[in-house]
Each structure stands twice: as structure tokens, then as C-alpha cells.
BAFI-3210 file (N, C-alpha, C; in Angstrom, 3 decimals, decimal comma, padded with zeros to 6 digits):
// residues 308
n [1|2|3|4|5|6|7|8|9|10|11|12|13|14|15|16|17|18|19|20|21|22|23|24|25|26|27|28|29|30|31|32|33|34|35|36|37|38|39|40|41|42|43|44|45|46|47|48|49|50|51|52|53|54|55|56|57|58|59|60|61|62|63|64|65|66|67|68|69|70|71|72|73|74|75|76|77|78|79|80|81|82|83|84|85|86|87|88|89|90|91|92|93|94|95|96|97|98|99|100|101|102|103|104|105|106|107|108|109|110|111|112|113|114|115|116|117|118|119|120|121|122|123|124|125|126|127|128|129|130|131|132|133|134|135|136|137|138|139|140|141|142|143|144|145|146|147|148|149|150|151|152|153|154|155|156|157|158|159|160|161|162|163|164|165|166|167|168|169|170|171|172|173|174|175|176|177|178|179|180|181|182|183|184|185|186|187|188|189|190|191|192|193|194|195|196|197|198|199|200|201|202|203|204|205|206|207|208|209|210|211|212|213|214|215|216|217|218|219|220|221|222|223|224|225|226|227|228|229|230|231|232|233|234|235|236|237|238|239|240|241|242|243|244|245|246|247|248|249|250|251|252|253|254|255|256|257|258|259|260|261|262|263|264|265|266|267|268|269|270|271|272|273|274|275|276|277|278|279|280|281|282|283|284|285|286|287|288|289|290|291|292|293|294|295|296|297|298|299|300|301|302|303|304|305|306|307|308]
n.u [115,661|116,722|119,290|122,139|123,539|126,121|126,417|124,840|125,810|128,352|128,076|126,109|125,509|125,173|127,056|126,124|126,965|127,261|124,518|123,527|124,634|123,620|121,089|120,316|119,177|120,532|122,985|125,466|128,143|128,961|129,811|128,059|124,660|121,819|118,523|116,739|117,831|117,833|115,074|114,699|115,965|114,719|112,116|112,831|113,606|111,111|109,447|111,042|111,740|109,719|108,658|109,750|112,415|114,609|115,876|118,408|120,128|119,164|119,709|122,497|123,231|121,655|122,432|124,897|124,452|123,278|125,243|126,012|127,838|128,564|129,472|130,440|131,101|130,421|129,735|127,480|125,405|123,931|121,628|119,886|119,234|118,051|115,701|114,490|114,167|112,566|110,131|109,578|109,079|107,025|104,834|104,366|103,575|101,122|099,652|099,343|097,910|095,878|096,692|099,066|097,834|095,969|097,707|099,185|097,486|096,742|099,169|099,674|097,798|095,054|092,775|090,487|090,734|091,219|092,285|094,474|096,123|096,628|097,739|100,087|101,357|101,709|103,366|105,644|106,235|107,154|109,160|111,008|111,572|112,778|115,303|117,418|118,285|119,127|121,117|122,969|123,421|124,694|126,990|128,117|127,287|128,781|131,029|130,296|128,989|131,125|132,652|130,781|129,043|128,996|128,476|128,616|128,570|125,975|124,348|124,801|123,788|121,247|120,453|120,702|118,846|116,526|116,738|116,288|113,783|112,151|113,022|111,768|108,982|108,947|109,552|107,750|105,896|103,777|100,258|098,148|098,771|097,502|098,113|097,876|098,788|101,492|104,582|107,075|109,485|108,906|109,018|111,661|113,157|112,083|113,125|115,888|116,065|115,568|117,800|119,457|119,285|121,238|123,132|123,601|120,992|119,804|116,428|114,957|112,025|111,540|112,966|111,875|109,469|109,773|110,749|108,334|106,657|107,931|107,302|104,849|102,689|100,506|100,918|099,787|099,576|102,250|103,404|101,999|103,380|105,917|105,818|105,149|107,245|109,007|108,614|109,538|112,403|113,088|112,413|113,969|116,449|116,620|116,420|118,738|120,653|120,072|121,653|124,143|123,342|122,704|125,349|126,470|124,809|122,582|123,019|122,860|120,221|119,579|117,268|114,688|114,698|115,135|112,789|111,029|111,811|111,334|108,467|107,864|109,080|107,692|104,842|104,955|105,631|103,555|101,511|102,837|102,632|099,828|099,216|100,749|099,656|097,091|097,571|098,841|096,869|095,148|096,669|097,985|099,435|102,534|103,213|105,456|106,959|107,019|108,361|110,771|111,703|111,897|114,148|116,037|116,279|117,060|119,554|121,116|120,995|122,165|124,982|125,783|125,828|127,670|129,918|130,539]
n.v [104,033|105,744|104,448|105,529|104,449|103,885|103,742|101,565|099,606|099,187|097,280|095,572|095,100|093,082|091,266|091,968|090,707|088,076|087,685|087,425|085,035|083,445|082,983|080,743|077,490|076,189|077,704|079,822|081,091|081,823|084,197|086,101|087,259|085,516|084,980|084,469|085,689|088,478|088,813|088,626|090,460|092,688|092,469|092,755|095,550|096,684|096,183|097,207|099,910|101,575|100,633|101,395|100,370|100,369|100,174|100,121|099,160|096,598|095,842|095,815|093,986|091,634|089,995|089,303|087,855|085,764|084,753|085,195|085,490|088,134|090,357|093,337|095,625|096,053|097,959|097,705|096,981|099,033|099,769|097,867|098,613|101,191|100,715|099,506|101,542|103,282|101,610|101,648|104,435|104,976|103,301|104,793|107,337|106,346|105,528|107,758|109,492|111,288|113,191|114,215|115,198|117,156|118,701|119,580|120,873|123,108|124,370|125,062|127,006|126,304|125,834|126,701|129,587|128,971|126,298|126,858|128,285|126,537|124,333|125,220|125,935|123,426|122,403|124,023|123,053|120,374|120,857|122,389|120,353|118,471|119,525|119,679|116,788|116,627|118,596|117,524|115,124|115,394|116,456|114,725|112,034|110,102|109,833|109,083|106,468|105,084|104,727|103,435|101,603|098,588|094,931|094,778|097,310|098,007|096,315|097,215|099,855|099,191|098,403|100,875|102,265|101,145|101,949|104,728|104,805|103,844|105,873|108,181|107,500|107,818|110,354|111,961|114,654|116,564|116,671|117,069|117,895|119,019|117,979|120,032|122,063|122,299|124,076|125,851|125,665|123,401|121,732|121,920|120,964|118,072|117,321|117,369|115,391|113,309|112,958|111,366|108,862|108,428|106,681|103,370|101,243|103,211|104,141|105,944|106,459|105,919|107,785|110,231|109,998|110,040|112,490|113,844|113,063|114,266|116,929|117,070|115,901|113,154|109,601|108,695|110,931|111,660|109,611|110,060|112,618|111,746|109,963|111,434|113,140|111,292|110,504|112,563|112,214|109,401|109,231|111,326|110,119|108,098|109,504|111,036|109,019|108,197|109,385|108,154|105,496|105,548|105,918|103,461|101,543|098,756|095,820|092,902|090,565|091,744|093,419|092,393|090,718|093,160|094,614|092,924|092,727|095,437|095,681|093,817|095,195|097,534|096,720|095,492|097,665|099,485|097,811|097,852|100,534|101,007|099,099|100,328|102,817|102,258|100,990|102,744|104,625|103,207|102,820|104,573|104,676|103,985|102,963|102,540|100,807|097,702|097,763|098,641|096,814|094,585|095,595|095,611|092,836|091,934|093,301|092,553|089,966|089,587|090,654|088,513|086,402|087,356|087,280|084,882]
n.w [106,498|103,552|101,532|099,623|096,616|096,706|099,462|100,320|098,829|099,834|101,923|101,305|098,552|095,866|093,432|090,312|088,016|089,044|089,505|086,822|086,326|088,016|087,058|085,859|086,986|089,789|089,227|090,129|091,726|094,363|094,777|093,884|093,716|093,619|092,124|094,146|096,343|095,607|095,570|098,244|099,284|098,205|099,478|102,127|102,025|100,995|103,449|105,666|105,010|105,700|108,209|111,523|111,911|110,553|107,401|106,175|108,317|108,300|105,689|105,808|107,998|107,757|105,413|106,237|108,475|107,182|105,836|103,113|100,538|099,020|096,459|097,171|096,169|093,495|090,799|089,151|090,499|090,799|089,160|090,206|092,745|092,389|091,247|093,382|095,194|093,389|093,406|096,136|096,493|094,487|095,790|098,207|097,020|095,735|097,849|099,339|097,495|097,434|099,102|097,997|095,572|096,214|097,418|095,232|093,638|095,359|095,555|092,954|092,822|091,883|093,443|096,013|098,159|100,749|100,589|099,005|100,485|102,803|101,566|100,539|102,729|103,884|102,009|102,301|104,880|104,202|102,500|104,378|106,223|104,920|104,136|105,962|105,829|103,283|103,016|105,108|104,139|101,967|102,612|104,702|104,331|102,804|104,113|106,647|105,952|105,190|107,564|109,188|108,103|108,619|109,468|112,395|113,370|112,368|113,869|116,501|116,123|115,610|118,121|119,599|118,138|119,191|121,743|121,221|120,070|122,417|124,248|122,928|123,184|126,188|126,569|125,029|124,201|126,467|126,311|123,159|119,799|116,855|113,352|111,689|113,060|113,032|112,692|110,820|112,370|114,018|111,768|110,812|113,239|113,310|110,944|111,369|113,259|111,586|110,224|111,840|110,835|109,110|110,070|110,075|111,163|112,633|112,368|109,807|109,528|112,226|113,610|112,726|113,426|116,399|116,514|115,895|117,982|120,101|119,519|119,961|118,570|117,790|117,453|114,850|113,241|113,336|111,945|109,545|108,842|108,730|106,582|104,508|104,118|103,683|100,857|098,983|099,600|099,197|096,519|095,495|095,940|094,454|091,765|091,907|091,326|088,740|086,642|087,051|086,597|083,974|082,996|083,920|082,779|082,026|082,779|080,869|081,273|083,724|083,842|084,030|086,593|088,039|087,876|088,798|091,419|092,062|092,056|094,104|096,382|096,241|096,519|099,068|100,482|100,017|101,625|104,055|104,801|104,765|106,823|108,966|109,332|110,153|112,348|113,893|114,220|116,091|118,235|120,458|122,697|123,920|121,245|119,688|121,178|120,426|118,281|118,990|120,909|119,020|117,506|119,520|120,182|117,641|117,140|119,463|119,130|116,813|117,100|118,901|117,167|115,358|116,553|117,435]
ca.u [116,404|117,265|120,721|122,626|124,057|127,705|126,368|124,144|126,728|129,365|128,030|124,951|125,264|125,564|127,596|125,183|127,277|126,801|123,178|123,112|125,197|122,940|119,587|120,066|118,979|121,874|124,068|125,833|129,515|129,149|130,237|127,004|123,497|120,876|117,047|116,054|118,522|117,257|113,782|114,595|116,461|113,478|111,156|113,275|113,671|109,860|108,933|111,798|111,710|108,587|108,496|110,744|113,333|116,007|116,096|119,758|120,628|118,842|120,552|123,812|123,128|121,058|123,441|126,305|124,053|122,784|126,352|125,730|129,214|128,152|130,572|129,648|131,483|129,793|128,888|126,313|124,270|123,216|120,343|118,958|118,995|117,500|114,472|113,844|113,769|111,373|109,114|108,998|108,492|105,612|103,851|103,925|102,590|099,730|098,970|098,947|097,747|094,747|097,517|099,746|096,881|095,338|098,815|099,639|096,282|096,860|100,475|099,607|096,599|093,963|091,798|089,894|091,594|091,690|093,115|095,699|096,935|096,819|098,415|101,237|101,813|102,192|104,378|106,746|106,733|107,641|110,554|111,776|111,868|113,807|116,387|118,658|118,813|119,797|122,557|123,826|123,509|125,741|128,217|128,689|126,861|129,867|132,047|129,512|128,910|132,422|133,069|129,870|128,411|129,682|127,489|128,867|128,068|124,487|123,814|124,942|122,913|119,853|120,132|120,669|117,466|115,687|116,764|115,522|112,246|111,765|113,248|110,913|107,931|109,018|109,795|106,875|105,346|102,376|099,176|098,159|098,714|096,933|099,196|097,780|099,366|103,081|105,171|108,413|110,320|108,690|109,553|113,177|113,483|111,721|114,034|117,133|115,801|115,478|119,392|120,159|119,198|122,450|123,615|122,984|120,570|118,809|115,438|114,527|110,789|111,440|113,548|111,079|108,296|110,085|110,804|107,087|105,994|108,642|106,797|103,303|101,654|100,286|101,714|099,306|100,228|103,679|103,795|101,705|104,174|107,190|105,792|105,108|108,668|109,861|108,383|110,667|113,484|113,204|112,387|115,224|117,712|116,667|116,636|120,047|121,457|120,023|122,769|125,171|122,696|122,982|126,697|126,777|124,007|121,772|123,653|121,881|119,433|119,192|116,102|113,705|114,684|115,090|111,447|110,191|112,132|110,771|107,004|107,805|109,241|106,440|103,827|105,036|105,838|102,252|100,925|103,425|101,976|098,350|099,148|101,391|098,665|095,807|098,311|099,313|095,555|094,561|097,761|098,759|100,156|103,848|103,013|106,657|107,661|107,159|109,522|112,019|112,143|112,302|115,355|117,149|116,764|117,809|120,900|121,893|121,301|123,152|126,210|126,193|126,204|128,725|131,171|130,527]
ca.v [105,089|105,546|104,283|105,662|103,268|103,798|103,428|100,303|098,770|098,896|096,092|094,603|095,129|091,932|091,249|091,818|089,495|086,975|087,521|086,905|083,742|082,541|082,869|079,392|076,731|075,830|078,444|080,743|081,083|082,057|085,627|086,987|087,240|084,813|085,739|084,489|086,669|089,419|089,003|088,711|091,927|093,661|092,126|093,449|096,780|097,177|096,309|097,904|101,180|102,313|100,383|102,031|099,116|100,436|099,180|100,118|098,223|095,267|095,394|095,578|093,047|090,346|089,379|088,991|086,483|084,579|084,158|085,599|085,921|088,858|091,331|094,513|096,829|095,710|099,129|097,179|096,690|100,391|099,575|097,028|099,618|102,461|100,165|099,315|102,918|103,819|100,847|102,250|105,816|104,706|102,905|105,928|108,218|105,957|105,449|109,210|110,242|112,444|114,394|115,029|115,740|118,378|119,562|120,248|121,751|124,087|125,007|125,855|128,024|125,803|125,427|127,781|130,309|128,205|125,132|127,296|128,696|125,446|123,449|126,020|125,935|122,105|122,290|124,537|122,199|119,185|121,243|122,671|119,123|117,731|120,497|119,200|115,482|116,920|119,153|116,644|113,935|115,695|116,678|113,823|110,656|108,920|109,726|108,256|105,193|104,382|104,512|102,705|100,646|097,209|094,273|094,951|098,627|098,101|095,588|098,110|101,015|098,656|098,488|102,364|102,575|100,432|103,035|105,969|104,714|103,949|107,284|109,113|107,485|108,164|111,940|112,596|116,041|116,224|117,346|116,454|119,058|118,597|117,939|121,235|123,113|122,185|125,287|125,661|125,257|122,025|120,758|121,747|120,057|116,908|117,002|117,084|113,854|112,338|112,812|110,311|107,746|108,289|105,756|102,083|100,673|103,968|104,101|107,201|106,815|105,946|109,020|111,325|109,895|110,449|114,157|114,443|112,975|115,422|118,274|117,100|115,293|111,651|108,717|108,657|112,140|111,791|108,644|110,447|113,500|110,999|109,223|112,550|113,569|110,222|110,479|113,200|111,624|108,237|109,465|112,027|109,234|107,271|110,378|111,395|107,832|107,901|109,704|107,171|104,459|105,631|105,442|102,038|100,745|097,848|094,497|091,863|089,771|092,225|094,235|091,525|090,730|094,330|095,057|092,142|093,276|096,682|095,267|093,278|096,265|098,353|096,079|095,464|099,108|100,000|097,109|098,292|101,893|100,785|098,563|101,229|103,961|101,776|100,442|104,105|105,111|102,461|102,520|105,824|104,498|103,167|102,295|102,194|099,917|096,545|097,815|098,769|095,358|093,667|096,050|095,249|091,536|091,739|093,677|091,787|088,393|089,804|090,619|087,255|085,361|087,718|087,112|083,609]
ca.w [105,705|102,177|101,314|098,369|095,878|097,259|100,869|100,273|098,000|100,632|102,737|100,864|097,065|095,320|092,099|089,295|087,050|089,571|089,167|085,714|086,110|088,854|086,844|085,521|087,884|090,225|088,949|091,184|092,143|095,910|095,023|093,196|094,031|092,899|092,015|095,402|097,218|095,005|096,071|099,680|099,612|097,811|100,529|103,311|101,655|101,180|104,770|106,613|104,740|106,363|109,701|112,320|112,241|109,915|106,245|105,990|109,307|107,866|104,588|106,050|108,936|107,365|104,388|106,802|109,348|106,298|105,150|101,769|100,045|098,013|095,969|097,828|095,506|092,017|090,495|088,235|091,375|091,082|088,539|091,062|093,917|092,042|090,951|094,739|095,546|092,605|093,750|097,284|096,418|093,961|096,853|099,070|096,148|095,539|099,220|099,761|096,320|097,695|099,744|096,890|094,575|096,670|097,555|093,924|093,190|096,058|095,358|091,571|092,880|091,362|094,493|096,849|098,780|101,989|100,150|098,422|101,602|103,532|100,551|100,396|104,154|104,076|101,002|102,964|105,933|103,723|102,108|105,473|106,984|104,046|103,740|106,811|105,474|101,985|103,381|105,788|103,285|100,811|103,394|105,507|104,286|102,367|105,335|107,780|105,580|105,378|109,172|110,170|107,137|108,747|110,246|113,711|113,446|112,331|115,099|117,607|116,011|115,834|119,651|119,744|117,512|120,319|122,985|120,626|120,038|123,828|124,760|122,474|124,103|127,498|126,555|124,207|124,927|127,094|125,421|121,866|118,832|115,550|112,500|110,930|113,926|112,875|112,276|110,145|113,425|114,230|110,542|111,043|114,167|112,942|109,919|111,988|113,854|110,181|110,151|112,607|110,153|108,190|110,788|109,615|112,148|112,947|111,493|109,226|110,042|113,564|114,117|112,373|114,378|117,592|116,519|115,658|119,300|120,976|119,138|120,725|117,735|118,128|116,505|113,556|112,601|113,295|110,898|108,254|108,338|108,366|105,152|103,431|103,921|103,047|099,532|097,982|099,963|098,623|095,176|095,159|096,244|093,055|090,559|091,850|090,753|087,470|085,791|087,222|086,096|082,504|082,649|084,207|081,857|082,623|082,324|080,128|082,082|085,015|083,729|084,579|087,961|088,874|087,824|089,780|092,703|092,442|092,309|095,317|097,430|096,196|096,925|100,449|101,064|100,126|102,565|105,203|105,122|105,191|108,198|110,184|109,630|110,828|113,799|114,889|114,554|117,107|119,330|120,686|124,043|123,546|119,929|119,223|122,057|119,848|117,220|119,814|121,291|117,888|117,098|120,545|120,044|116,477|117,229|120,275|118,704|115,447|117,793|119,453|116,097|114,602|117,328|117,966]
c.u [116,861|118,871|121,152|123,250|125,446|127,342|125,791|125,216|127,980|129,453|126,932|124,843|125,880|126,375|126,385|125,587|126,994|125,122|122,719|123,642|124,315|121,462|119,332|119,944|120,292|123,096|124,384|127,434|130,015|129,582|129,378|125,874|122,400|119,403|116,587|116,472|118,060|115,897|113,620|115,031|115,416|112,315|111,630|113,316|112,293|109,153|109,568|111,920|110,722|108,475|109,646|111,821|114,748|116,152|117,717|120,415|120,165|119,591|121,856|124,088|122,874|121,803|124,508|125,962|123,684|124,069|126,420|127,036|128,987|129,380|129,769|130,076|131,168|129,068|127,614|125,104|123,367|121,729|119,294|118,381|117,979|116,066|113,756|113,348|112,425|110,083|108,532|108,521|106,938|104,715|103,462|103,093|101,348|098,944|098,391|098,654|096,987|095,751|098,247|098,990|096,317|096,556|099,293|098,689|096,539|098,148|100,298|098,406|095,468|093,038|091,311|090,820|092,168|092,435|094,366|096,677|097,441|097,960|099,847|102,005|102,506|103,414|105,793|107,411|107,694|109,085|111,557|112,185|112,782|115,121|117,708|119,144|119,666|121,234|123,520|124,268|124,652|127,056|129,183|128,455|127,887|130,850|131,491|129,417|130,107|132,898|131,966|129,065|129,098|128,533|127,615|128,180|126,518|123,952|123,783|124,063|121,445|119,492|119,930|119,285|116,257|115,467|116,161|114,132|111,465|111,800|112,074|109,332|107,766|108,954|108,714|106,141|103,939|101,415|099,093|097,920|098,029|098,036|099,036|098,379|100,956|103,647|106,506|109,460|110,061|109,160|111,102|113,722|113,177|112,660|115,415|117,112|115,964|117,032|119,960|120,022|120,369|123,271|122,995|122,377|119,743|117,868|114,911|113,125|110,626|111,811|112,651|109,957|108,704|110,198|109,313|106,438|106,681|107,924|105,232|102,284|101,548|100,950|101,172|099,755|101,504|103,999|103,272|102,742|105,478|106,999|105,659|106,512|109,575|109,779|109,424|112,087|114,016|113,280|113,635|116,544|117,869|117,045|118,214|121,022|121,185|121,059|124,079|124,648|122,807|124,319|127,126|126,022|123,455|122,475|122,509|121,206|118,991|117,789|114,821|113,503|114,607|113,613|110,835|110,512|111,337|109,375|107,012|108,094|108,357|105,386|103,883|105,185|104,452|101,473|101,414|102,896|100,663|098,327|099,557|100,307|097,655|096,397|098,293|097,997|094,881|095,485|098,251|099,360|101,398|103,592|104,387|107,398|107,850|108,297|110,809|112,506|112,718|113,757|116,423|117,329|117,469|119,186|121,660|122,088|122,265|124,575|126,665|126,609|127,528|129,961|131,204|131,707]
c.v [104,718|105,508|104,762|104,443|102,851|103,201|102,005|099,252|098,277|097,503|094,979|094,540|093,944|092,280|090,962|090,822|088,422|086,597|087,071|085,372|083,027|082,359|081,613|078,561|076,131|076,355|079,189|080,285|081,252|083,488|086,632|086,759|086,494|085,342|085,605|085,436|088,144|089,886|089,215|090,068|092,865|093,571|093,034|094,917|097,432|097,232|097,256|099,297|102,069|101,797|100,945|101,355|099,299|099,692|099,239|099,279|096,751|094,724|095,181|094,360|091,599|089,377|088,738|087,789|085,510|083,979|084,162|086,219|086,928|089,989|092,653|095,703|096,835|097,144|098,864|096,873|098,064|100,523|098,819|097,945|100,592|101,854|099,949|100,662|103,543|102,892|101,324|103,612|105,835|104,418|104,090|107,127|107,700|105,776|106,811|110,005|111,515|113,595|115,150|115,548|117,156|119,532|120,233|121,123|123,178|124,935|125,882|126,834|127,660|125,388|126,744|128,370|129,631|126,910|125,624|127,682|127,347|124,500|124,047|125,976|124,506|121,838|122,852|123,776|120,998|119,489|121,530|121,467|118,328|118,242|119,735|117,768|115,695|117,514|118,128|115,510|114,310|115,989|115,452|112,104|109,665|108,796|108,794|106,638|104,382|103,998|103,451|101,457|099,094|096,500|094,590|096,213|098,741|097,411|096,537|099,427|100,679|098,694|099,865|102,898|102,165|101,552|104,320|106,010|104,846|105,156|108,268|108,801|107,927|109,689|112,584|113,830|115,824|116,995|116,908|118,059|118,482|118,756|119,451|122,336|123,108|123,625|124,947|125,233|123,852|121,184|120,701|120,696|118,403|116,315|116,633|115,757|112,922|112,119|111,843|108,863|107,490|107,058|104,321|101,345|101,836|104,290|105,564|107,440|106,799|107,201|110,252|111,223|110,370|111,904|114,700|114,294|114,118|116,660|118,191|116,601|113,742|110,860|108,636|109,683|112,245|110,724|109,360|111,654|112,854|110,426|110,112|113,008|112,611|110,113|111,127|112,564|110,336|108,607|110,166|111,037|108,442|108,188|110,819|110,342|107,564|108,337|108,582|105,817|104,409|105,493|104,182|101,176|099,646|096,534|093,579|090,762|090,305|092,962|093,524|091,463|091,991|094,872|094,156|092,516|094,529|096,531|094,750|094,215|097,119|097,957|095,969|096,677|099,621|099,223|097,625|099,464|101,859|100,155|099,391|102,383|103,597|101,540|101,783|104,611|104,688|102,323|103,677|105,873|103,615|102,244|101,908|101,212|098,294|096,689|098,066|097,537|094,366|094,230|095,670|093,722|091,244|092,144|092,998|090,422|088,582|089,895|089,321|086,266|086,076|087,326|085,629|082,628]
c.w [104,345|101,968|099,998|097,836|096,584|098,720|101,141|099,906|098,978|101,416|102,239|099,608|096,545|093,805|090,905|088,060|087,734|089,443|088,011|085,384|086,983|088,319|086,127|086,705|088,384|090,017|090,179|091,663|093,644|096,009|094,372|094,031|093,160|092,908|093,323|096,566|096,921|095,644|097,517|100,136|099,315|098,886|101,585|103,169|101,643|102,446|105,686|106,293|105,512|107,945|110,312|112,991|111,342|108,529|105,823|106,954|108,814|106,509|104,825|107,113|108,384|106,375|105,275|107,735|108,293|105,642|103,672|101,393|098,703|097,706|096,331|097,133|093,924|091,621|089,469|089,185|091,348|090,354|089,407|092,236|093,481|091,712|092,357|095,168|094,608|093,082|095,225|097,278|095,692|094,802|097,685|098,089|095,995|096,824|099,587|098,535|096,419|098,255|098,882|095,873|094,905|097,035|096,302|093,430|094,001|095,804|093,865|091,598|092,312|092,300|095,059|097,647|100,044|101,699|099,759|099,568|102,607|102,713|100,599|101,714|104,205|103,172|101,685|104,141|105,377|103,106|103,248|106,244|106,235|103,952|104,733|106,355|104,174|102,310|104,155|104,917|102,374|101,392|104,057|105,291|103,730|103,420|106,431|107,265|105,351|106,674|109,594|109,459|107,476|109,575|111,832|114,168|113,389|113,426|116,295|117,467|115,931|117,396|120,057|119,039|118,543|121,354|122,444|120,765|121,633|124,395|124,194|123,075|125,404|127,678|125,819|125,092|125,479|126,131|123,889|120,892|117,544|114,432|111,833|111,754|113,822|112,341|111,584|111,333|113,716|113,041|110,494|112,080|113,999|111,773|110,361|112,697|112,731|109,948|110,689|111,818|109,010|108,799|110,348|110,772|112,894|111,995|111,037|109,906|111,521|114,218|113,857|113,344|115,830|117,579|116,575|117,170|120,303|120,768|119,532|119,824|118,120|117,205|115,244|112,778|112,480|112,169|109,691|107,956|107,858|106,843|104,043|103,248|103,216|101,448|098,645|098,407|099,080|097,120|094,643|095,045|094,820|091,896|090,551|091,317|089,340|086,438|085,884|086,622|084,525|082,075|082,795|082,877|082,761|082,058|081,896|081,333|083,490|084,983|084,435|085,875|088,655|088,889|088,676|091,213|093,160|092,625|093,699|096,366|097,470|096,837|098,447|101,218|101,252|101,337|103,888|105,670|105,484|106,515|109,276|110,440|110,281|112,401|114,566|115,269|115,865|118,241|119,505|122,027|123,637|122,291|119,423|119,933|121,242|118,891|117,938|120,311|120,258|117,567|118,097|120,365|118,707|116,484|118,139|119,803|117,433|116,043|118,088|118,286|115,407|115,182|117,985|117,361]
res [m|v|a|s|a|r|e|f|g|q|e|a|a|p|n|v|g|g|l|q|r|a|t|n|p|g|a|g|d|g|a|g|m|n|p|l|q|a|i|v|l|a|a|v|q|g|v|t|e|l|f|p|v|s|s|l|g|h|a|v|l|l|p|a|l|a|d|w|h|l|d|r|a|a|p|s|f|l|p|f|l|v|m|l|h|v|g|t|a|t|a|l|l|l|y|f|w|r|d|w|w|f|l|l|l|g|v|l|g|l|a|d|a|h|q|v|a|e|s|r|r|v|f|v|l|i|v|v|a|t|v|p|a|v|i|i|g|v|l|l|q|h|f|i|s|r|l|f|a|t|p|v|a|a|a|v|f|l|i|a|n|a|a|l|l|l|l|g|e|r|l|r|a|a|g|r|r|a|l|d|t|l|t|p|l|d|a|v|l|i|g|l|w|q|c|a|a|f|l|p|g|i|s|r|s|g|a|t|m|v|g|g|l|l|r|g|i|d|h|e|d|a|a|h|f|s|f|l|i|a|t|p|v|i|a|g|a|a|v|l|e|v|p|k|l|l|r|v|g|v|p|h|g|l|f|g|i|s|v|l|a|a|v|v|a|g|a|l|a|f|a|s|t|a|f|l|m|r|y|f|r|h|h|d|t|w|a|l|a|p|f|a|w|y|c|a|v|l|g|a|g|g|l|l|l|l|f|r]
***
């Protein structure tokens, strides 16, 4: 799921001032984030944003398990977070550039009649599927993040995510529908499933795929639609934070590591998307099960370590 700066920052945001101090070898006061930690967070974001394993759950849980003493409230972490989102959104745009190019041509009426009609239909589906997350995000996101963005909650919801993925496989609709048969009602229902990912540990891509499976489309098409609606969500999360970014400013020494982290997140997001689309194309029976067991093990192991 895409975390807002405030949401991510509550449990995983490092002290950018600490990042500046830690750029010298051996530097670091234990309260900030060094460049290695920044790259690790970027790598985790790039992979887990698209895999059905919850990027927010990992962002909240892993620093706690690694005993990183990070300043989670530093407002100057915002530029770093925005760059990660830009990298991930760019990767999705590049991978699905044909979809977005033909969609643009059709919406603008710069194609034949059939493509115009189909592009506008798909555009409506993407918008309709995005609306529930926007509404619920505006109304409840900060409230939910304050209540649940803790390492223990993330571990519990990772286990819940495992159950959700297995349940989706178990209850998937009989028969197979083509992606081009989705209706606005289907899009609304898939969009509502996406909203489950406001809980840290519930995967946005996993929840939307489960929604797609329940509407009768296969894993590949469910992943395809999930990634298409992820692009405006991720890009929008970054754009909404830009005014805050301009107010906060970019601390000295942060720009370079943020750009590098964005490249790492983007490259891994692109590779993750390519892998997942191929994986789901060739595995349409219980394809979500490996990710479910991974989440169950990580969540249960996390709880054991947190309460040891």
C-alpha cells in the first residue's frame, strides 16, 4: 500500500538530520538513518509495493526487528518518501507505457472509434476503482494510521493478509471472465477491497487481486488491473505531498541519497512487476499461496521477536 508521509513517518521515518550526519564513514548517533538503511528501505519499498505482501507492513515492522533507532517524526523525511513514491510510480508507467499511451490517445479521441470507446471505458473503470480509496483515505487514513501503525499491529495484520490471500483463492468465482468484461460495479467492488490496505500489513495489490478473483477474472488480469489502478494512487500520494515538500525544503546532503533511493526503488519495482506478470501468467492455481505463507511466517516470527 502507499503510505502517506505522516503514516509512514509514525513508525518508519528516519531523522534526515541523522542521515546527513551519517554520510561520513562511521558517523551516526543511533537516532538517524545512515545511507545503507536508506537504500534498504528503498529496496523494501520497491519490492513490497507490488508484491502482495504489504509495503507499509514491512516499513513498520522491519526497522523495529532490526533495532533501528530511528526518529519517526522527523518532518524532513518527507523528501525521501516522496522520491520513493516517484520511483515506484515511474516504474509502473514505464512497464505499462503502451496501456497508458493507447489510453491517452483514446480518451483524447485521437484513435479509431473502437479504441476511443474502449479507452474511455477503461479510463472510467480506473477512476471508479480509485475513488473509494481516495474518499476513505481522506476521511480515515490518519485516524487508522494513528491507531494501527505499530510493529505489533503490522505483524498481526501481516497474518491477516495471509488469511485474506488464502481466502481469496478459496472463494474465487467459478468460471473465467476476460478483463475487458469488467463493469463499473466490478471496479467499485475491487476499489473497496483496495481500501483494506490502509491497515499496515494488508497488501494493496493483494487486496485488489482478491477483489478481482472474486469478480471472476484470473490472476494475470487481476494483477494487471491492480497495477494500473496503483499508478495514479502512488503518483497521487507523491503529488499531494509536494506542497509540504516545498514548505519543508530539501535538507543539505539529502538530495543525492534520495535520488539514489528513488532509482533503487524504481528499478526493483520494475523488475518486480515484470516478474509478477510472468508469474501470474503461468500460475493461475493458488498463485497467491506462497505470498500468503510468507506473510504468515513473517507476521508470526515478528510477534515472537517483539515479545521475546
